[in-house]
Gaussian input, Z-matrix of N, CA and C with variables (Angstrom, degrees):
# hf/3-21g

backbone

0 1
 N
 C     1     B1
 C     2     B2     1     A1
 N     3     B3     2     A2     1     D1
 C     4     B4     3     A3     2     D2
 C     5     B5     4     A4     3     D3
 N     6     B6     5     A5     4     D4
 C     7     B7     6     A6     5     D5
 C     8     B8     7     A7     6     D6
 N     9     B9     8     A8     7     D7
 C    10    B10     9     A9     8     D8
 C    11    B11    10    A10     9     D9
 N    12    B12    11    A11    10    D10
 C    13    B13    12    A12    11    D11
 C    14    B14    13    A13    12    D12
 N    15    B15    14    A14    13    D13
 C    16    B16    15    A15    14    D14
 C    17    B17    16    A16    15    D15
 N    18    B18    17    A17    16    D16
 C    19    B19    18    A18    17    D17
 C    20    B20    19    A19    18    D18
 N    21    B21    20    A20    19    D19
 C    22    B22    21    A21    20    D20
 C    23    B23    22    A22    21    D21
 N    24    B24    23    A23    22    D22
 C    25    B25    24    A24    23    D23
 C    26    B26    25    A25    24    D24
 N    27    B27    26    A26    25    D25
 C    28    B28    27    A27    26    D26
 C    29    B29    28    A28    27    D27
 N    30    B30    29    A29    28    D28
 C    31    B31    30    A30    29    D29
 C    32    B32    31    A31    30    D30
 N    33    B33    32    A32    31    D31
 C    34    B34    33    A33    32    D32
 C    35    B35    34    A34    33    D33
 N    36    B36    35    A35    34    D34
 C    37    B37    36    A36    35    D35
 C    38    B38    37    A37    36    D36
 N    39    B39    38    A38    37    D37
 C    40    B40    39    A39    38    D38
 C    41    B41    40    A40    39    D39
 N    42    B42    41    A41    40    D40
 C    43    B43    42    A42    41    D41
 C    44    B44    43    A43    42    D42
 N    45    B45    44    A44    43    D43
 C    46    B46    45    A45    44    D44
 C    47    B47    46    A46    45    D45
 N    48    B48    47    A47    46    D46
 C    49    B49    48    A48    47    D47
 C    50    B50    49    A49    48    D48
 N    51    B51    50    A50    49    D49
 C    52    B52    51    A51    50    D50
 C    53    B53    52    A52    51    D51
 N    54    B54    53    A53    52    D52
 C    55    B55    54    A54    53    D53
 C    56    B56    55    A55    54    D54
 N    57    B57    56    A56    55    D55
 C    58    B58    57    A57    56    D56
 C    59    B59    58    A58    57    D57
 N    60    B60    59    A59    58    D58
 C    61    B61    60    A60    59    D59
 C    62    B62    61    A61    60    D60
 N    63    B63    62    A62    61    D61
 C    64    B64    63    A63    62    D62
 C    65    B65    64    A64    63    D63
 N    66    B66    65    A65    64    D64
 C    67    B67    66    A66    65    D65
 C    68    B68    67    A67    66    D66
 N    69    B69    68    A68    67    D67
 C    70    B70    69    A69    68    D68
 C    71    B71    70    A70    69    D69
 N    72    B72    71    A71    70    D70
 C    73    B73    72    A72    71    D71
 C    74    B74    73    A73    72    D72
 N    75    B75    74    A74    73    D73
 C    76    B76    75    A75    74    D74
 C    77    B77    76    A76    75    D75
 N    78    B78    77    A77    76    D76
 C    79    B79    78    A78    77    D77
 C    80    B80    79    A79    78    D78
 N    81    B81    80    A80    79    D79
 C    82    B82    81    A81    80    D80
 C    83    B83    82    A82    81    D81
 N    84    B84    83    A83    82    D82
 C    85    B85    84    A84    83    D83
 C    86    B86    85    A85    84    D84
 N    87    B87    86    A86    85    D85
 C    88    B88    87    A87    86    D86
 C    89    B89    88    A88    87    D87
 N    90    B90    89    A89    88    D88
 C    91    B91    90    A90    89    D89
 C    92    B92    91    A91    90    D90
 N    93    B93    92    A92    91    D91
 C    94    B94    93    A93    92    D92
 C    95    B95    94    A94    93    D93
 N    96    B96    95    A95    94    D94
 C    97    B97    96    A96    95    D95
 C    98    B98    97    A97    96    D96
 N    99    B99    98    A98    97    D97
 C   100   B100    99    A99    98    D98
 C   101   B101   100   A100    99    D99
 N   102   B102   101   A101   100   D100
 C   103   B103   102   A102   101   D101
 C   104   B104   103   A103   102   D102
 N   105   B105   104   A104   103   D103
 C   106   B106   105   A105   104   D104
 C   107   B107   106   A106   105   D105
 N   108   B108   107   A107   106   D106
 C   109   B109   108   A108   107   D107
 C   110   B110   109   A109   108   D108
 N   111   B111   110   A110   109   D109
 C   112   B112   111   A111   110   D110
 C   113   B113   112   A112   111   D111
 N   114   B114   113   A113   112   D112
 C   115   B115   114   A114   113   D113
 C   116   B116   115   A115   114   D114
 N   117   B117   116   A116   115   D115
 C   118   B118   117   A117   116   D116
 C   119   B119   118   A118   117   D117
 N   120   B120   119   A119   118   D118
 C   121   B121   120   A120   119   D119
 C   122   B122   121   A121   120   D120
 N   123   B123   122   A122   121   D121
 C   124   B124   123   A123   122   D122
 C   125   B125   124   A124   123   D123
 N   126   B126   125   A125   124   D124
 C   127   B127   126   A126   125   D125
 C   128   B128   127   A127   126   D126
 N   129   B129   128   A128   127   D127
 C   130   B130   129   A129   128   D128
 C   131   B131   130   A130   129   D129
 N   132   B132   131   A131   130   D130
 C   133   B133   132   A132   131   D131
 C   134   B134   133   A133   132   D132
 N   135   B135   134   A134   133   D133
 C   136   B136   135   A135   134   D134
 C   137   B137   136   A136   135   D135
 N   138   B138   137   A137   136   D136
 C   139   B139   138   A138   137   D137
 C   140   B140   139   A139   138   D138
 N   141   B141   140   A140   139   D139
 C   142   B142   141   A141   140   D140
 C   143   B143   142   A142   141   D141
 N   144   B144   143   A143   142   D142
 C   145   B145   144   A144   143   D143
 C   146   B146   145   A145   144   D144
 N   147   B147   146   A146   145   D145
 C   148   B148   147   A147   146   D146
 C   149   B149   148   A148   147   D147
 N   150   B150   149   A149   148   D148
 C   151   B151   150   A150   149   D149
 C   152   B152   151   A151   150   D150
 N   153   B153   152   A152   151   D151
 C   154   B154   153   A153   152   D152
 C   155   B155   154   A154   153   D153
 N   156   B156   155   A155   154   D154
 C   157   B157   156   A156   155   D155
 C   158   B158   157   A157   156   D156
 N   159   B159   158   A158   157   D157
 C   160   B160   159   A159   158   D158
 C   161   B161   160   A160   159   D159
 N   162   B162   161   A161   160   D160
 C   163   B163   162   A162   161   D161
 C   164   B164   163   A163   162   D162
 N   165   B165   164   A164   163   D163
 C   166   B166   165   A165   164   D164
 C   167   B167   166   A166   165   D165
 N   168   B168   167   A167   166   D166
 C   169   B169   168   A168   167   D167
 C   170   B170   169   A169   168   D168

   B1=1.4644
   B2=1.5532
   B3=1.3109
   B4=1.4728
   B5=1.3908
   B6=1.2838
   B7=1.4207
   B8=1.6265
   B9=1.3200
   B10=1.4666
   B11=1.6410
   B12=1.3340
   B13=1.4924
   B14=1.4797
   B15=1.3992
   B16=1.5115
   B17=1.5445
   B18=1.3258
   B19=1.3872
   B20=1.5639
   B21=1.4139
   B22=1.4381
   B23=1.6861
   B24=1.2652
   B25=1.4367
   B26=1.4942
   B27=1.3959
   B28=1.4147
   B29=1.4280
   B30=1.2902
   B31=1.5174
   B32=1.5351
   B33=1.2734
   B34=1.4986
   B35=1.5090
   B36=1.3493
   B37=1.4586
   B38=1.5414
   B39=1.3039
   B40=1.4415
   B41=1.5050
   B42=1.3838
   B43=1.4332
   B44=1.5028
   B45=1.2336
   B46=1.4640
   B47=1.4095
   B48=1.3996
   B49=1.3536
   B50=1.5736
   B51=1.3055
   B52=1.4396
   B53=1.6260
   B54=1.2585
   B55=1.5341
   B56=1.5663
   B57=1.2678
   B58=1.4053
   B59=1.5828
   B60=1.3131
   B61=1.4450
   B62=1.5529
   B63=1.3682
   B64=1.4041
   B65=1.5327
   B66=1.2499
   B67=1.3403
   B68=1.5822
   B69=1.3166
   B70=1.4020
   B71=1.5183
   B72=1.3850
   B73=1.3615
   B74=1.5500
   B75=1.3495
   B76=1.4621
   B77=1.5733
   B78=1.1678
   B79=1.4527
   B80=1.4507
   B81=1.3181
   B82=1.4541
   B83=1.4784
   B84=1.2401
   B85=1.4996
   B86=1.5670
   B87=1.4394
   B88=1.4372
   B89=1.5191
   B90=1.3640
   B91=1.4300
   B92=1.5298
   B93=1.3679
   B94=1.4984
   B95=1.5460
   B96=1.2340
   B97=1.4821
   B98=1.5091
   B99=1.2811
   B100=1.5376
   B101=1.4389
   B102=1.4002
   B103=1.4574
   B104=1.5346
   B105=1.3257
   B106=1.5694
   B107=1.4707
   B108=1.3499
   B109=1.4008
   B110=1.5646
   B111=1.2874
   B112=1.4170
   B113=1.5414
   B114=1.3836
   B115=1.4825
   B116=1.4727
   B117=1.2804
   B118=1.5710
   B119=1.5055
   B120=1.3604
   B121=1.4797
   B122=1.4661
   B123=1.3942
   B124=1.4402
   B125=1.5244
   B126=1.3692
   B127=1.4423
   B128=1.5977
   B129=1.3283
   B130=1.4462
   B131=1.6052
   B132=1.2837
   B133=1.4382
   B134=1.4800
   B135=1.3226
   B136=1.3638
   B137=1.5438
   B138=1.3309
   B139=1.4237
   B140=1.5883
   B141=1.2589
   B142=1.4047
   B143=1.5555
   B144=1.2835
   B145=1.4527
   B146=1.4557
   B147=1.3902
   B148=1.4983
   B149=1.5073
   B150=1.2832
   B151=1.4232
   B152=1.5906
   B153=1.4199
   B154=1.4784
   B155=1.5847
   B156=1.2889
   B157=1.5331
   B158=1.5120
   B159=1.4198
   B160=1.4840
   B161=1.4994
   B162=1.2765
   B163=1.5004
   B164=1.5018
   B165=1.3753
   B166=1.4065
   B167=1.5077
   B168=1.2995
   B169=1.5585
   B170=1.4702
   A1=109.66
   A2=113.82
   A3=119.57
   A4=116.40
   A5=116.96
   A6=121.04
   A7=107.61
   A8=118.71
   A9=120.32
   A10=106.41
   A11=114.58
   A12=122.70
   A13=105.58
   A14=114.95
   A15=115.18
   A16=108.46
   A17=119.79
   A18=120.41
   A19=115.35
   A20=112.24
   A21=115.21
   A22=105.50
   A23=110.29
   A24=117.59
   A25=107.85
   A26=117.16
   A27=121.13
   A28=110.32
   A29=119.40
   A30=120.11
   A31=109.74
   A32=119.64
   A33=120.78
   A34=110.98
   A35=115.39
   A36=121.52
   A37=109.36
   A38=119.22
   A39=118.23
   A40=111.06
   A41=115.88
   A42=121.68
   A43=108.07
   A44=126.44
   A45=130.89
   A46=112.86
   A47=119.18
   A48=121.51
   A49=112.74
   A50=113.05
   A51=117.06
   A52=111.78
   A53=115.43
   A54=119.96
   A55=105.31
   A56=121.15
   A57=122.11
   A58=115.05
   A59=112.72
   A60=114.23
   A61=111.37
   A62=115.09
   A63=120.03
   A64=104.57
   A65=124.75
   A66=130.36
   A67=115.77
   A68=116.11
   A69=125.53
   A70=112.64
   A71=121.28
   A72=129.03
   A73=108.94
   A74=118.62
   A75=124.56
   A76=113.26
   A77=112.08
   A78=125.16
   A79=115.57
   A80=121.92
   A81=122.34
   A82=115.99
   A83=119.75
   A84=124.31
   A85=103.49
   A86=112.38
   A87=114.48
   A88=106.70
   A89=119.11
   A90=119.92
   A91=114.93
   A92=113.78
   A93=116.18
   A94=112.08
   A95=119.85
   A96=121.99
   A97=109.66
   A98=118.12
   A99=120.03
   A100=111.63
   A101=120.36
   A102=120.97
   A103=111.62
   A104=117.27
   A105=118.28
   A106=112.09
   A107=121.62
   A108=123.34
   A109=108.70
   A110=119.49
   A111=119.03
   A112=113.76
   A113=116.78
   A114=122.10
   A115=110.36
   A116=118.43
   A117=123.20
   A118=109.68
   A119=114.17
   A120=118.01
   A121=108.85
   A122=117.73
   A123=121.59
   A124=112.00
   A125=116.92
   A126=125.67
   A127=108.78
   A128=113.50
   A129=121.33
   A130=102.24
   A131=118.08
   A132=122.83
   A133=111.02
   A134=119.26
   A135=125.24
   A136=110.85
   A137=116.90
   A138=122.33
   A139=107.74
   A140=118.83
   A141=122.67
   A142=112.12
   A143=121.14
   A144=122.04
   A145=111.69
   A146=118.14
   A147=115.53
   A148=107.50
   A149=122.51
   A150=125.53
   A151=113.51
   A152=107.72
   A153=114.65
   A154=110.33
   A155=114.14
   A156=114.90
   A157=113.80
   A158=113.18
   A159=116.77
   A160=110.91
   A161=117.56
   A162=122.19
   A163=117.48
   A164=112.49
   A165=119.16
   A166=114.56
   A167=117.36
   A168=123.07
   A169=109.34
   D1=122.08
   D2=175.67
   D3=-89.36
   D4=126.16
   D5=-174.96
   D6=-96.47
   D7=124.60
   D8=-173.85
   D9=-74.85
   D10=134.91
   D11=-178.37
   D12=-115.13
   D13=127.73
   D14=178.83
   D15=-76.22
   D16=147.82
   D17=-179.16
   D18=-92.24
   D19=-10.71
   D20=172.10
   D21=-144.43
   D22=157.95
   D23=-177.34
   D24=-98.49
   D25=159.02
   D26=168.96
   D27=-58.99
   D28=168.65
   D29=175.11
   D30=-65.76
   D31=-40.68
   D32=179.00
   D33=-63.73
   D34=-50.01
   D35=179.34
   D36=-60.26
   D37=-38.55
   D38=-176.87
   D39=-69.21
   D40=-37.50
   D41=179.27
   D42=-69.15
   D43=-38.57
   D44=171.74
   D45=-60.02
   D46=-46.09
   D47=-179.91
   D48=-64.35
   D49=-40.89
   D50=179.49
   D51=-68.38
   D52=-32.06
   D53=176.54
   D54=-68.37
   D55=-44.94
   D56=-178.38
   D57=-70.88
   D58=-28.98
   D59=175.86
   D60=-74.47
   D61=-35.30
   D62=179.99
   D63=-67.36
   D64=-48.74
   D65=-179.33
   D66=-55.21
   D67=-41.08
   D68=-174.54
   D69=-91.19
   D70=-37.04
   D71=-166.84
   D72=-114.73
   D73=-12.20
   D74=-174.70
   D75=51.10
   D76=45.55
   D77=178.56
   D78=-136.24
   D79=122.90
   D80=174.77
   D81=-80.58
   D82=140.60
   D83=-173.95
   D84=-117.48
   D85=149.17
   D86=169.98
   D87=-82.58
   D88=173.76
   D89=173.00
   D90=-54.75
   D91=-50.21
   D92=178.77
   D93=-63.47
   D94=-39.20
   D95=175.46
   D96=-58.67
   D97=-43.62
   D98=-179.28
   D99=-66.70
   D100=-39.31
   D101=177.91
   D102=-67.77
   D103=-34.72
   D104=172.41
   D105=-66.09
   D106=-44.76
   D107=-175.82
   D108=-74.06
   D109=-34.74
   D110=177.31
   D111=-70.82
   D112=-34.85
   D113=171.37
   D114=-60.51
   D115=-48.09
   D116=178.05
   D117=-55.38
   D118=-46.75
   D119=-173.56
   D120=-68.11
   D121=-45.38
   D122=-175.52
   D123=-70.17
   D124=-30.97
   D125=174.66
   D126=-61.89
   D127=-42.36
   D128=-171.55
   D129=-72.94
   D130=-39.25
   D131=178.49
   D132=-61.35
   D133=-48.44
   D134=-174.79
   D135=-66.17
   D136=-31.25
   D137=175.39
   D138=-68.11
   D139=-45.23
   D140=179.53
   D141=-64.31
   D142=-46.51
   D143=176.34
   D144=-68.63
   D145=-33.34
   D146=178.07
   D147=-69.95
   D148=-37.55
   D149=177.99
   D150=-57.79
   D151=-50.03
   D152=179.27
   D153=-63.04
   D154=-38.57
   D155=178.77
   D156=-61.98
   D157=-36.96
   D158=-178.12
   D159=-72.34
   D160=-28.33
   D161=174.58
   D162=-66.30
   D163=-27.86
   D164=-179.97
   D165=-75.86
   D166=-15.81
   D167=-177.43
   D168=-86.27

Protein backbone atom coordinates (compact mmCIF):
# COMPACT_ATOMS: atom_id res chain seq x y z
CA UNK A 1 0.00 0.00 0.00
CA UNK A 2 1.47 3.32 -1.07
CA UNK A 3 0.61 6.27 1.15
CA UNK A 4 0.32 9.61 -0.67
CA UNK A 5 2.66 12.27 0.72
CA UNK A 6 1.97 15.96 0.11
CA UNK A 7 4.89 17.96 -1.30
CA UNK A 8 3.81 21.16 0.43
CA UNK A 9 1.90 21.99 3.58
CA UNK A 10 -1.06 24.31 3.86
CA UNK A 11 -0.21 27.74 5.24
CA UNK A 12 -1.62 26.85 8.65
CA UNK A 13 0.19 23.49 8.77
CA UNK A 14 3.42 25.10 7.63
CA UNK A 15 3.17 27.70 10.39
CA UNK A 16 2.49 25.01 13.00
CA UNK A 17 5.37 22.88 11.73
CA UNK A 18 7.73 25.89 12.00
CA UNK A 19 6.50 26.63 15.53
CA UNK A 20 7.08 23.05 16.63
CA UNK A 21 10.48 22.92 14.94
CA UNK A 22 11.53 26.12 16.69
CA UNK A 23 10.29 24.81 20.03
CA UNK A 24 12.06 21.45 19.77
CA UNK A 25 15.20 22.33 17.79
CA UNK A 26 15.58 26.05 18.59
CA UNK A 27 15.98 26.82 14.88
CA UNK A 28 13.75 28.99 12.73
CA UNK A 29 12.78 27.71 9.29
CA UNK A 30 11.64 29.49 6.17
CA UNK A 31 8.41 28.38 4.52
CA UNK A 32 10.39 26.45 1.87
CA UNK A 33 12.63 24.80 4.46
CA UNK A 34 9.59 23.73 6.46
CA UNK A 35 7.99 22.22 3.35
CA UNK A 36 11.17 20.28 2.54
CA UNK A 37 11.66 19.01 6.09
CA UNK A 38 7.98 18.10 6.45
CA UNK A 39 8.10 16.23 3.14
CA UNK A 40 11.14 14.24 4.31
CA UNK A 41 9.46 13.46 7.64
CA UNK A 42 6.16 12.42 6.05
CA UNK A 43 7.97 10.36 3.40
CA UNK A 44 9.85 8.49 6.11
CA UNK A 45 6.62 7.94 8.03
CA UNK A 46 4.93 6.62 4.87
CA UNK A 47 7.78 4.13 4.34
CA UNK A 48 7.53 2.89 7.93
CA UNK A 49 3.74 2.52 7.74
CA UNK A 50 4.00 0.84 4.34
CA UNK A 51 6.56 -1.61 5.70
CA UNK A 52 4.41 -2.41 8.72
CA UNK A 53 1.39 -2.96 6.47
CA UNK A 54 3.33 -5.34 4.21
CA UNK A 55 4.43 -7.37 7.26
CA UNK A 56 0.79 -7.90 8.27
CA UNK A 57 -0.02 -9.72 5.06
